[in-house]
N, C-alpha and C positions, 0 to 999 in steps of 0.2 A: 486108469491107472490116473490117480491124483494129485496131478505138479502142478505146480506155478507155471501160468503161459512165457515166464519167462526161463523156465527150467528144460532141458530138453536129456532123454534118457540118451545114453551112450549107448553102441553095440559092444561086447567084451567079446573078448578070444580067450583060451587057454584054461586052466583048470579053477575054472568060477566053483568060488564056495556057495555053500547052501545058505538059504536067505537066512538071515540071522539078526540078532538087539545085545545091546548090553557088549557090544564088541572094542577096542579101538584101533585107529586106523596112526599112523605115525610116519611124517615124512623123512626118511635116512640120506635122501637127499634132495636135488632139485626134480628129481623126474622119478623117483621111487618112493614108494609106500609099502609098508609092513601092515598087513593086519594080524592082532592073532586075540585067540577064546572068543567069547561070547556063546551067546544061547540059539540053539535052533528049533523049529518045529514053533506050536502057538504059545501062548501062554496057558495052557490045561493041560499039554506036555511037550514038555520042552527038555531037551538035551545040553547040559554043557559044556562047550567044547574047550582046548588045548592047540587049535589046528594053527598054525603060521604060515602067510600066504604073502606073497611079495606082489605090486602092482605096480607097470612099468605103464606111466601116464602117457608117453608116445605111440608107443604100440595098444594099447587098452588092453594087452592083458595079463591073464593070473597065472601065479606059474605057486605050484600049492610048495613048500620049504620043507626037509628034512633035517633041523639042524639035530648036531651030535650034544654034547653032552650034559647037564643037568637041566632037562626039559621039565618047566614049570608046572603045574596041576591046571587042570581045567577049573574055569573061572568067567564070571560075567561079573560086571560094574566093578571091575580092576580100574587102575589111569596106569597109564604110559605116555613117554616123554622119548625126543632124541636128546643125546647126550653130545657125541660128535659124530661127523660122518659115519655114516653107513651104523652107527652104534647106537641099540635104544637100552630103555629099562621097562619094567613094568614092577606093579608093587599091588599087593592087595586083591581085592575085589570077592565076589561070591561063588560055591561051591554048589548052590542045591539044597534044598529042606534044609534050609534055617543055616547052614553050614559057610564055616569064610575059609579062608585061602590062606596059609603061611603067613606069615612076617617077614618072609626073606623077602630080599631084592636081587630079581635076576635081571643081568645084562644079555643081550642077544648081540654076538659080532659079528659082522657079515665083512670086515675090511678083509679077509682071505677068499672073498669068492662066496656065491651063492651056494656052490654045493661044497664048502668047509665051513659054512654061517656053522656058530656054536652058542648053546647058552649056559652060559657062568653062575654059580649064585655068590656074587659080592659076597666076600668075607667084612661082619659085622659084629660090634663087638660094644657091650653094655647093651642100654632099653631099647626099644625099639617102638617107633607109633601104634605098635598093636595091629590085631589083627583089625582090618571095617574091609565098607563098600561105601558105592557112590561117592569116593573121595576125589581130590583131584591131585595132579603131579604135573610139577613144572621145573623145568630147567633155568637158573637165572646163573651162568655160570659166576663160579666155581660150585652154586649149590644148591642141591636138587631139595626141593620143598614139597610136603606131605601137607596139603590142608584138610580139615573136615571130613564129612563122613558119618558111616554109623555103624556104630562099634559092636552092633550084634544087639544092642540094644535099647542106645539110644543117641541120635545125632550129637556131634560134637564141633567145635570151630577153635581145634588146636592145630599146631601146626608148629610142622617140623623139618628140621635141618639136617642134611647130609655134607660133607664140604668132599668133593671125589680128588682133591690139591692134595689131600691129605691122609696118610696111612698112617694106621690103623685104621679103618672108618667108619665110623660111628655116626649116630642120630645124636643131635641135641633138640629140646623143647624148648621151641621161642617163646620167652616169658616178655610178652608187648605190651607196652604201657597204655594208657588211653583209650579210647576209645576203640572197642572188637565189634569185628560182626557178628551176628546172630548164630548159634548152633543153625546147621544145615546141609544137608544129602543130595545129591542129582544137582550140585551145582556144575558150572563151566568155571576154569580158570587161562590162562595164557599169559605170557610176556611181555610187554609192549616194551620195543627195544628202539623208540625214539622217542622224540618230543619230550613235554612235561610230565611224560607216568615213564620212561627214558628206566629201563631195569627194574622196573615193579611188575612184580607178578598178580594182576586185575583179576578180579573173581567177579564173576556174575549171579544173582538168582540162585535160583535151589531150593528145597523144601524145607521146611524148618521144624520144629518140633508138634506144631499144632497140627500140622501137614497141611499148613497153607503155604502158597508159593510167594516167591518171593522178586524182588524186581531192583533189588541195590547192586552196587556195583562199588567194591574196596580194591586198593592195591597197596601193597606189601613190601616196601621202602627198606634198605638196609642205607645205614650210615656207615660215613667213615670211621666211627670212631668201636661201631660192631652192633651198635644196637638198631634194635630192627624194631618197625612200630605201623598202624595199617593207619590209612587214611581213607575216608567214605568222600569218594567221588562224586564231584558237583553235578548238577542238574541246573538247565537254565530252566528260570520260572516259567517263560515265554514258550516252552516244548511242552508238548502231552508227552505224560511218563513213558517208561518203556513198560510193555507190556509183563508182567509179574509170571514167573515158568520154571519148569524144574525138567529134567530128561533131555537137553537143549544143550549144544556145543557152541563155542567161539572162536572163532582165532584173529589174529591182529594185521593187518595192511599196515604198514607207516604206524598212523596213531591212532587207526578206527578199528574197532574194537566191531568184529562184525557176531551177530546173536542170529544161531541160524535153529530154525524149528524147535520143540518141548512141546512140553501141555501146561494146561491151565485148571485149577481146578475143577473147572465147568469140563465136562464131560464132552470132547466133538469139539470145545468150539477150536475157531483157527485161530492161530498165532503167527501176527507179523513175520516175515524177516526185518528188522532192528540193525540202525549202525549206530554208533557212539566215540564221537570224534573226543581222544582225551585231553587233544589241546582247546577247544574250545565250547567244551561240556556240553554240545548238543545230541541230541537226538535224531538219526531220520527214520523213517518209517515206507517199509517198499511191502509188496505182493508177499504172500505168507510162502514160507516152504515148506511143506506141513509133510512133517518126520519130527520121531522123537525114539532115545532111543539109539542114532545115530551115532554115525562119525564123519570126519568132513575134513578136507583139506584143500590148498590153493595151491595155481600153477600157475606163477602171474595173474593175469585181470581174471582165471578162471577158478572159479567153487565148485568143486566136487563133493555129495553127500552118496555115502553109501548105507545101504544095510537101514537096520529098523522100521519101525511101525509108520504105517501112513494114518492120518487122519479117519477115511474114508473102512480100512481097514484095523484099527487098532489091536485086534487080536493075531493076526499072523503077518508076521515079517517080512520082509522083501527082501532080494538080491539083484536088485537094480543100483545102476549108479546112475547121480543124474545132477549135468553140472549147469552151473547157469556162466555167462557173462556180465561180469560187475558192471563192464562198463555200457551194454545197454539196461542191468539194472539203473545202475544212476542217472543216467539221462534226464529222470526231471527235474533230477538236483545238479545245478551248474557247479557248485560248489564243489561234491563228491566229485562230479566228473572230470574236473581240471585235477583235483589231488591226487586222483588214480592216476591219472595223464602222466603227473608228477613224477611217480613214484615207481613208470613199469621203466623196464629196458629200453632204452633209445629212445624213450617218452622226451627228451630235450632234442635243442635243438648243435646239430654236430657243427666246429666252423671255431670263426675265430670274433674278434669284436666288432658291434657296429650295430647295425638296423634294430628297432627294438619293435617285442610284439604291443603295438598301443591297446592291443585289448588285456593283456598281462592272462597270466595264469598262476594257478595257485601251487604255493610249492612246499607245501607241509609246514610245520610248525605252525603258528596262528596268524591272523590277518592275511591280507593281498601279498600275491609276488608277480614279479616280471619277467620272462627271460629273455634276454637278449642273446641274440643269434647274427652273424653275419648272413647277409645275401649272398648270393653266388658269384657276384662280381666282385668281392671284396671277402670269399675264403680263405681261409688261410690255410697254407700248404702244411698237410701231416703225414710223414715220414713213415710208410711201410713197409712190413721187414724185408723187402728185396731192393728197399735204398732209394726207391721211386717216391716221386711226390703222389699223393693222391688225392686230390683235390674233388668238392661236391661231393663227398660219399661218409654214409654215416661209418665209422670207425668202432667196432662194438671189442672189448678187452676180453678176451678169455680168461683172463687171470682173475677178474674183477671180485669174484667173491671166493676168493681162496684166502686159505689162512698162512700165515706167514709167521713161522715161530723161530724162533731164537734160540739156537741148541748154546746149551750151558759148558762147552767146553771148546775149544780153538784147535785147527790143527796145526802142527809145528813140522814146517820142514827146513831142514839147515844141509848145507853142502861145503865144505870146504875144496874140495881135490877131487877131480873125475873119477880115481880110481873107489872112491869108498860107498859102501855098499849102500844104496839109498831106503833101503826099508827097515836103517836104524837109523833113519836120519828123519823120521819120520814119524809124527806121535800124539796123540787127543791128552791136552791140559785142560783142570778147568781155568773157566774165565777170571776167577779172581787169583788164580796164580802165575797168571800172565807176567804180570808187572815184574815177578821175579825170575823169569825165565834165561832174562836177557844175562845175568847171574852166571850163567852157567852155557854160555855161548863160546867161550872162548876166551882165552887173556886179552885184553885190548878191545875189545866189542863194547860198543856205544850203544846205547836203545838210543836211538831219534825220538822215539815219545816217551820218556822217563818227566821231560820236564813238562809238555802238556798233561800226561796224566794227573802230575801234581798240582796245576794249575786247575784241572777239571775236578779237582777233588777240593780245591780251594770255593772255588766259585758254588758248588752243589754245599755245603756246610754252608756260605754264607747269605743263599738265597733260603736256606733250605727254611727257617723261619717266619718267612716271610710269605715263603709260599705254603707252609703248612698252616696257617693262623689267616691267612686272606683266602687266600683258592678255594673257594667253600661253596659253589656255584648252589646247592640247596640248604645249607645248613648257617650261611654267617647271617647273623643280624648285628646290628648298630648298638657299638659299646653306651652301657648304659649310665656314665660317665662324660661320654663324649670325647675322649680324653683316644692319646693316640700314642701306646705304652710299649714300644719297643725301643728299645737301648739307642741312645745316641752314636753313642761307637758304633755301631753296628749299620744304623745308620747312614752315618760316611764315610764308612767302609763301599757299601755298596752303590752308593752315590760315585765313590771314585773308579771303583771296578770298573761301572756303566761308562764313566767319563773315558777311563782307558781304551774303550772298546769303540766307542764314536770315534776317537779321535785317530783310529784307524780305518775309519769305515769314510768311504766317499760320499760327496753331496749327493750323488746319484745313486740309489741303488739299483743294481740290474738283476731281475727275480726270477723264478720258473713258477707257474700255475703247478700243481691246485695251492689256494691257497683261501683265505678268509680277510675280505678288509672290513674293518671298523673305522666307520666317522667318529664326527666329536663325540667324547662322553661326559664332560661339564663336573666331572665327580659324582656322574649315578651312578658308584659304586651296587648298588640292588640293581640297578639296569643292566650294569657289566655280567652282572653273576648271573642274574636271570636269561644273558644272551647265551650265556656256557653252561645254564644248566638245561636252553631246551638245544642245543644244536652242538653240543659239545666244547670242551674248554683245551686250553694248550697243555696240555699234561699225558702221563701214559697210564694213568689209572684206567683200567679196563672198563669200557662201556661209558667211561666219561670222557675222555679226553682223544683226540687225534691228533696230537703232537706230529707221530710218525708220519700220518699221511696230506698234512696241510702246514702251508708256511702259515702266520702271521700277518698283518700289518696293519698297523692303526696310522691314522693321520691326521692326527695332532688334537688339540684341545684336551687335554688329558684334565687339568684342574680349571679352577675357576666357575661360579654360577651354583655347582652343589655343593651338598655337606661335607661328602668325602673326598677330598681330590688327596688327602693325605694316603688314604687305600688305595686309590686308583693309581695313582703315579708307584707310589713302593711296590705293589703288587707287579705292576708292569717292567719296571725296572727288577726285579727279582727274577721275572720270568725271562727277560733279554740275556739278564748274566746264565741263565741256568740253559736257554735255548739262544745263544746268540747269533747262528747261521739260520734259527728259523722264524724267530719272531723277531719283527721289524718295527718302530717308532720313528714316525717321522715329525717335525718340527712343526706346533700349527698357531695360529697366531695366540692363543693364549700363553704361550710358553716362552716371553716374554715378561721379565721385571717391571715396566713399566707398564703395560696389562693389567698381568696379576696380583698389582699391589693395588689397583682399581677397584677389582671385579671378584674379591671374596678370596683367592686364596693366601693374601699375604695376611689379613686377619683370621683365617681356619690355624694358621704356623702358629700367632701369636699368643691366642686362647688354647690351642689343642697343645703343643709343644709348651708352651710355657716361655719363651724366649724371645729376644730383643729381634726382631727380622732386621735392623738395618747393621748389625753388627755383622759381617766379612767370614765369621765364622759360623754363623747358622745357617741348621737347616734348609732356610728360605733361600738364601745368600749360592748355599752350595747349591741346589738345585736347580735354581736360575744360572749360574752356572755352567752346569751341564747342560740345559737347553739351547748356549750356543754352540754345544757343538754336536747339537741332532742332525741326522740328515735332512736332506728337504725335499726328497722328490724320489718315487720309484718306479722304472720302467720294467713292466711286464711283459715278459715274451718277447720287446721289443717290439712291440703294438699299441701297449695298454698305458698311457703315463696317468701315475695318480699323485698328486697333489692336495696340500690343503686347502686351499682356496683357489688358483686362476693363475691364467699367463700373463692378464694385462696386457700393455701396447709395445714393453718395451724388448722382451725376449724373443731371440730371433731362433734361437738354435739350442735342443736340450742338454746338448754338450757345454752352452753358459751354464747351467745349470750344476754341473761338474766343477764348473770351473769355479765356482762358488769358494772363497776362503774362510776357514771353520777354524778357532770361536769366530762369531762373527753377530753384532747388534743389529734390531729392526729399527729402523731410521725414519720418522715421517716426514723430513726433510731432505733425501735420496739426492748425495751429487753425482755419485759413478752410477755404471751399467749396473754393475755387480748391487749393488744397496737397492737400484729401480726395480730387479728382478728379484730380490729378496722381499721386498715389499708387496710390489704384485702375486706372487706363491703365498703371500700370510693373506692379505687380505681385498683382493680384485674377484667381482663378480662378473659374472656374464650378462650379456643383454640377449638374449635367444628368440625370444620374439617380436615382435608387434606394440604387443600391451606394454611387456618390458619398456621397449626403448621408449614408449612414450612417456610413462609413468615414473619411470625409476633411472630416467639417464639424470637428474639434479639429485637424487635420493642420498640423503649425508647418512653417515655413519660414525657411530663416535668411535674415534681410534687416540688412544692416549687421551683422554679429554679433551681435543682439540675440534669437536665438531669437524671435521673435515670427508671432504668427498671423496673416498678410494677411487681408485682405478677402475674402469668402465675396458670391457673387450665383446666386440655383436659375434657373431654369428659367424661373420662374411671373414671378420679377425680368427676366430678357430677356425674356420675352413683351411683358411691359407697355413696357417701353422700345422695345420694336421698333413697336409699334404707334403708341406715343403721337409718335415722331419719323418712323413710315413709310417705315420701314428693312426689307428683305426679308435680308438676312442680314449676318451678323458672322465676317469673317477676322482671327483672333490667331495669336499663337506664341506667345513664353514657355517654355511646359512642350515636354518634350519627347513623344512619342504614337508608339507603335512603330511603323505604317506609316509617317509622315511626313506622313499628311495625314490628317483624322480629323473625320471631319461627327459631331457630335451626334446624339440619333436624331430629332430633332424637323426636320433637315436646314437651318436657318435661321441654323445656327452651327460654324463648324469650326474647327480647331486647326491650326496648319503648323510643320511644325519642318524647316529645310533644314540640319541636319548631323546626319551618319551617324557609327552605335555612340559615342554622344554621352560621354565621360569614357573611351572603351575599356572602357565595364562594359557599356553596353543594349544591342548589339547592334542598335539600331532607324534604319529606315528613313529617308531624307530626301527633301525634297518641296519643287517649287515648284507655282506655281498660275498657270494662264494663263485672262487672262480673255478671251475674243474679243470681236469689235463686237457680235455680237447677243446678249454679254451671260452665253453659256455660258461656265461655270465648267473648264477641265479642270486637273486635277492632273498632275505629269510627278514621277513616284519614281525613286530610283536606290535599290538594295537594298543594306545592310549587308554582306552576305558578299562581296560582290566591289569594295566603294565603298568600306571605312574611310577614314581617313586617312592611316597609314600603311601599309593597303597601294596607296594611291594616290601617296603620297609611292613606294613601292620600285617601283611601276610607272612611274612618271614616269622611275627612274632604270636603265629596262632588265631591272627584275626583275618586271614583272607580267608576267599574260596574254594581256589585251586587246588588240582592233585598236592602241591606239588607243598604247602603249607603244613604246618604239624602245630601241638598246642602246649608244645614241652616250653618256649618262650614268653609265654602269657606275663609272666612278672617280669620280664625284663623289660617287656614291652609299655607296660603301666610305668614302670621306674622312667621312663626316657618321659614320658608327659612332663610337661615345666621344666624341663632341664632346657642347658643352652643350647642343644640342638635344634629344640621347639621354640625356643625364645628369642634369641639370638642369630641372625642368619646375616651374614656380613652380604654375601651379595648381592642381597634385595637393596642394599643402599646406589648398587646401582640398575637403570633399566634394561629391560630383558632387549635383547638385540631381536628387531621384527622378523616372523619367516618370510622366506621365499616368497614371489611372487609364480601360483602354478600355470605351471606355463600354457596349459590346455585350455585354460580358465580366466586365464587373466584377473585371479583372484586370491587376493592370500588367506 
């Protein structure tokens, strides 16, 4: 049997299907897969089937199912995909003898159990994609997508869409503008659910009209305004291009597209197993998995391949299942090995904050990452279900993959006296009618939530224009005239409402994970959108937002240096108003009128808003007044302190931060302890290595234009402060670090920056830190060579090369050349702050 040395045939049990090809296998749960249809016999004399089998991975057992309902006709070369847990759909296929299967959409429902499973013909009105074979079917919730194939006479490249959440169901042919993939049949397609290609249907290879094999990759995406378009995936020129092939299969693991098997135009040619990283645009090649017209699926890091033909017997199908441990397959590629480990269950360190893995580990997205975990001496206790502490144990959350749905109805229960029948006092009412229910609850009843509901609605309406216009991770591009066009009254109202929230907020926030931590942004709005695009945003948009699962914490420096400080600060203020308990904004060194008047923000307000910044009623002055009210630090899970800069030498207890009265201004020559602490929180830097102590102790920093020496603090000072305050770690921003995220040698202190290629001078990477519920810290890195601000702006205008780009704003980008945003950069009038010395190399 011709299999790769890294492949292993597994012994199976139960009702084993006949050898076949052209079938489908679809995962309907983590460990259960459904095989349907295909052809049995050899290619000279074959029989098309309509069999339905269940394969259980843990027991390796096949079971033939006898579904009830409207059984699909026999078919091969059809397409199938899962739509919800224990449900799948199939469409199209060939029936043999030149015939094609009907254009009905079939759904197999196993929610009532395997013995009661049922085939259903989905009722569809209007035009359908028509009969076809060798096509693909992908579910990108809530849309079913049919692409390509052969309609009986010709290969096609059309795309059809059906929204499963809108009845009556109907197919829509998508009219995509711009470049389109060539026609193709026997290609592959799969959904990418993370990283740059998040939410895209990604298709690879196939056979085109002249029967030649293809090796191109395309992504189909939907914009928020309802547009769909294709984006051709870039390939790094340093890589050898992938092998052209058809009758293969693909599957995604994180951002990795696995291309398995297939055949080329050369009979008997060995086809390598290849992997494409949608984030880095790199291809990797591994030993061949020699199957075609097969089906495959994955369970954690195990790849399973069933049926189809092998190259040594291309006319006789096999009934075997081969498996490959991808961790072994990827041993020769350090990057893929680390990435694979990072996305597998229990792959991270469980525990609290502290020691750093100095070697680092790749954690998805682009660039390098490091996982921070506690050693056994500092492990944080995690409370188990029995209420006892479970230290030094790896905790698996059994509900991690559960889907939580909010009902559109609420249960109302009211009782006035013990004698009333409770059955008459419990009812279901629509959520949107809930506010009116208080009127029916009897005389004198007061709804305690009525004012809160009205306030929330006001906040929603006030924040909506900013969020809808600015929170566009894939689709934001700079205004061609460099104007900031929101109404002045609306901006003032937003500032006032967020200021009221800050006035009620303590100086020291006390937060709980999970959360995402952002460092300095400095008006690099395109870079902020890139983080939101790659790692999701603070919103409730399906597949794009994760505000229900994460708090967001920003460490200050929203303005200055970059060209889009207004976009940055107003979007964050709008998000703060919409999610006041989930999004948190700390004050940074540049949220200070003395600083941002010198470093660019004042001039940006002058030019873009056309206002006198010295007017007390100006947007600029109103924002600086708000900055005086911002909180100053955050304590996460009682063990992780987050500040903008540092602890200096005055701060003794974290309670002293909470005691600082606001509003307050930062003064360069403090006369009180509170003023000294505030100055240190905004400006003090660490000296955490011998190299730093020798070279940086007298380094000057241009504060308030005074060229003063800011307060420094040493490792000894840091260790004592953390011990006295029972802290495990401190995360700060303020300084630029070359890798975006830089832990100290001791591992209990880290600097993070979320701005790439600071001031266009240092080619530094940018990062955010994700704090998991188990207190694991995972940096997410964006490398500078592909994601500097200017490159990102160019990409968003259709001139970039990543899968996230498009060609629809080329004219707008061209119009920006020579505009104020390119010829007048107020931040360039102030010199850039030099990056932090690398604590490991002693170099900047």
